[in-house]
Residue, then its C-alpha position, 0 to 999 in steps of 0.5 A: m394408411a400410408v405405407n412405404e416400400t419396406g411395409l411401415k407406416a409412413n408417419l412413423d416417428q424417426d427418433f424411433l427409427k433411430s433406436d434399436d427398436g426402430q433399426f429392427l423394425a425397418w430390417a425386419h419388415g423390409l425381409y418379410q416383404r422381400e420374402l412375400d415379392l419373392q414368393a408371390e408367385s408360388r404361394t398364388e399357384r399353391a392357393i390354386d392347388a388348393a382350390f382345385y382339391d375342393g373343387d373351385q376349377f375354373s377361372d372367372e373367364e370361364l364361368q362366363e363364357y359357360e353362363a353366355r351359351n346357358q350352360k352349367a359348368r360341371v366339375f368332375n373332380e378326379i384330383k380329390p379322390t387321389v388326394d384322399w387316397l393318400l391321405g387316408g394312407e398316413r392316416r392308416v400307417r402312422t409311424d412309431w417312436a422310441i425315446l433311447p438313452r445317451t448312456e447306460d445309466d440313461s435308461e430308466p429316465s429314457i422309459r419314463k421320458s416316452k410315456l411322457a412323449k406319449y402323454i404330451d402327444d395324447i392331451n395335443n391330439a398330435n396324430w390329427h395336427r401331423s395329419e393336417a400338416f401332411s394334408d397341406m404338404t400334399k395338397c400345397g407342397e408346405g405343411w406346418t407344425a408347432i412345438e412350443y412351451l406355452p400356458n394353456q386355457d387353465g394358464d398352465f405351461q405346457i408343451m402345446f403341439q398344433h399345426e400351422h396353416w402354410r398360409y400364415m407361415l412364411a420362410d426362407s426361400k433359399s432354404r433347401r434342406r429337409d431338416m431346415t438347417d440351412m433356414q435363417y429366419i421364420w415368420r408367423v403371422k396372426i390376426l389376434d383379439l386386441q384387448t388380449l394383446i394389451s392384457y399381455f402388453p399393457e406398456k404399447e396399449a396406445e400403439l396396439i389400439n392405433i395399429s388396430d381394424d377390423m379382425d375380418v377384414l384383417e384374416q382376409d387381407l392376411l390370406d389374400e397377401s402376396l396372391t398376384s392373382l387375386d384382389p383383396s378389395s373385390n372379395e366379398r366381407h363376411l363380417r362375424t358378429g357377437s363380441l362387443s369392442f371396448d371402444m364402440n359399445g353395441s358395434g358389433d365389431r371385434d377389433g383385431v391387430k395383425v401381428y408378426e412374430m419373427w424367429y431367426k439367427q444371428s451368429e455371436r460368440v457362446q460358451l459351450l461345455r465340453g467334457e464326456g457325458s450328455y451335458n457336452n457341448e451345451v451351452y454354458d449357464p453361470k447361474n445353473p449349478d450342475h454346471q458348476v458342479l460338472i467343472q469343478h469336480y467331473g473335468f467339464r471345461t468350458a469352450e469358446v465357440t463362435r455359432q449361429q444363436m436363435y432369437c426370436a421377436m413379436y412386433t406389429d406394423d408399428t411397434v416392437l413388442y418384445r425381442q430376446k433370444s430363444p428361450y429354449k435350449h434346442n437353439r432350433f426353430p419351434f417348428v417343422r416343416r414338410y415339403a413335397y418337392l422343390k422346383d429345382r430352380e426356385g426351391t419353392p414347394y409344390g405338392v401333388i396336385r400342381s402335376v395333375r392341375d392341367p390334365q384335370s382342367d382339360l378333363n372338365i372341359r373334355r366333358n363339359k364340351a361332350l354334355h354339350m354336344l350330347s344335347s345339342v344338335r346340327v341341322v345342315m340344310e340347303k337355303g330354302a329348306v325352311d321358311d323360319k329358322e327361329e321356329l326351326a332352332n326352338e323345335v329341333a330342341r324339342w324331344d318330339a320335334i317336327v319338322e316340316i321341309n320344303q320339297n326338293k331340299k337338302f336337309e339333315i339333323q346331325e346328332g351329337q353322340d359322335r362327337a361327344n364320344t370323341q370328348l369322352n374318349v380323350g376325357e378317359q384319358n385324361s383320368a388315367y394320366i392324372r391316376q399315372i402321375s399322381g402315385v394313385t393307380g386305379e388298381n391302388r383304388g380298387m377299380d376294374t382296370n386293363a390289368t388282369s393277372g394278379i401279377a400285374i395288378q401287384a405291379r402296378q400297386e407296387q408302383g404307386t406305392i414307390i411313387s408316394t414313398v417320397l411323401s412318406d419319407m417327408h413325413s417320417l423326418a419331420r415325425k423325428l424332428e418333432g420329437e426331438l424338440i418334444l424331448s428337449l423342452m421336456e428336459q428343459f421344462y419339466d423339472k417338478p414333480f408329476q404324476f400322469r396318466i398314459t392313455a394311448d391306443n394301445l393301452k385301452d383296457k387299462i390305465e397306467f400311471a407314471k410319475i417323474n421327478d419325484e425326490a423319494e425316487p431319483e431314477t425318476d428324474i428325467t432333467k439330469t439326463q439326455s435322450d435320443f429320439v428315434v422314429s422306427e422305419r416302416d415299410y411304406r410298400t403295402t405290397m412288400r408288407q402283405a407279402l411277407s406277412e403272408q410268408l411269416l403266417a406260413s412259416a409259423a404254421t411249419i414251425a409249430q409242426h416241426t417243434g412243437n413249440p407254440t411260442l415260436a410260432v405265436a411270435m412269428m404271427t404277432s410279427a406278421i400280423e404287425l404288417q398287416d393294415l387291421p383295425d385295432k391289430d394290437r388287441l388281438i396281437d394281446g389276444l393272440r399271447k395271451a391265449s398263448g401264455m405270453p405277455p402283452l407288448n404294452e405290460t408294465e413294470e408292476e404287472r411284469m413284476q407280478r406275473e415273474k412273481q406268479e410264475q416263480e408260485q407256480q414253479a415252485q408249486q410244479a417242482q413240489q408235485q414233480q418231487q412227490a411224483i418222483e418220491l411216489e415212483m421211487k416207492e412203486r419201483a422199491a416194492k416192484i423190486a421186494e416184490t421180485e426179490a420175495k418171488a426169487a427167494k421162494a425160487v431159490m427155497d422151492a428149488e432146494l427143496l426140489k434138490v432135497r427130494h432129488v436126493f432123496e429119491k436118488l438114495n432110494t435109488l441107491k439102497s434098490g441099486m445095492e440090493a441088486g448089487n448084493i444079489a448080483v455077486q451072487s450071479h457071475g453073469a450081472l456082475p458086468v452090470v453092477d460094475q456099470l452101476i458103480e462108475n454111473l453112481d456119482s451122476l445117478l446120485n449128483l452128489a457134488e454140491p454147486e457152486p455159490t451163485a448169485q442170487p437168481d435171476q429168471q435166466q438162472l431160473e429157467q437154467q435151474a427147470m431145465m436142470q431139474q427136467q434132465q436129472q428127472m430123465e436121469q433117475q427116469q433112467a436109472q430106475e428103468q435099468a435098475a427094474m431090467m437088472q432085478q428081472q435078469e437076477q429073477a431069471v439067473m435065480p433058478d439057473m443058479q439054484q439048480a447048479q448049487e443042487q447039481q454040485p457035490f458038498 
């Protein structure tokens, strides 16, 4: 097949070349061939990087040299475990994301968009495709993913997310920005089945059959395309069989066509909507009724601006299958590129392996040379020491060699161990250099190193994670760009009622169904609003996350001890577990929250409403029980008060009775005193005693009425008891005085009678 400088077939019709499709084909093919030439060396180096990871680390010349000395070329691959450590880190620490509303009214649709995005991730196995793209970026410097709206195997259109191998992608070599905003064109080249293409483009059947070839040959040519160090014609073909061609019955060949899919930008004048809200800066579509309503009733207007419009085309080497404006509203490439590093001068990408290829090659050479030295010996002898040198060589090669030498001749057999040790030491230095420059230190891989203290080991682990953070940061940006594309396609194409099931990792124990665009529920319409895709930030420095987790766990114990509130401690413990690289930690967190009475993190709206209803019922029941307890306590207090009042009343009555008794006793005492007074009147010597008795009459009787007092308490009762005791003592004293007076009267009576008898009448 004759091909000109632009890559086109030389026998193309000149009238076709003058048409719009012909001119586009010539321009696109010329641009494609130019990019291949510019990136030939870079793509060759990337292919070598991938081969080093797979263990193909010797050139043809080196293999021939090893074969000449009858030694098998052995590969001591230090690159693969180093790269695998980086790839495993990406799979263990995957970023989380969220869809946020642009306005307050968009909150409910944003929640449903988040659930729909999780569903799209699930049906496309998106995490595995992202990991494959990260693997390409780490190994070869460039990884690709595609986000498109295509029919699935059943013919239903859906958002498709898939990984694209870097060998099938060719991008603008002048682009340096990580978000691809300065990129002008991208090609995706594939070998498609001939009959599949004819079914999609029946009007191009003749051209497709004319350009078709065996699929295996075309695929091998595509893989080897633009690789300067490889000759496609010298590679062996491993042809696949099992499918019949419609044109060659029974041959077992499968015909295919090399198809170029090109996405490119062209500057043109377009009309944009301008106004307040989520539709601002959207391309104006006069056929869209929503745009008409915005202009007529909500103050929106149109503004004509110059911007770059995205176009897409699909063509072969001799025909254009289609060419049109991009069907996507986001006006961006449907591809997301990840690159590890860019050369400052050329801007070509390269990965982690590029910097460690040389020490890896030297390591292989040193190790193989050491093995050769260990398995061989060197003989130093004087001329004539042996009769047959060939026989000597064969004998020395034996482990049980017996060598007979001539007399008086110098003969020495030198073992290769000393020389091999030197080679092994240099090889160990190469291994250490590979781990050092790649960022995956021996401490990261759990190997024994010369770092003995915990601080030194932690510092080297931190050094490794910091070096590899560049890859994680690029991967996080690509994740954000992918989410923005998925969100835009959701808002554009998912405009029909749709119900789906979420089966994310954090919902293993339950099934959640969600629905969108339900006519009975206007808040489920996701096409009327726009949202933003946000990737949550993670700390990729493992040691710092572990240290922070330990601090949170210690703080949780302290807070629980001082506050007595376990909820605060559980909240901090869940945050600490989030920072740990634990398998299935979501289940652990949910179990911890459930045990402490907290709701799970993945609680749905229906579950939340049911939980709140149960909590309200429990609170009402607890309030009723508390009210009953309060009423019972009030009754108990009233009973105690009544009992106390009864005791106090009884004490008052007892006091009054005692008082009456005391008065009665005092009256008896007064009676006795009066009788004694009558006697004293008759006796002049007893008159002073009678006068004293009369003066103390009030105190003896204590007839003064007490002032009315309030209901006595315990202190008053004690005072009354003391007063009663004092009154009893006073009564006892009065009785004693009365008895003394009676004795005196009895003593005075005989004298008075004798005096009366002696007085004359």
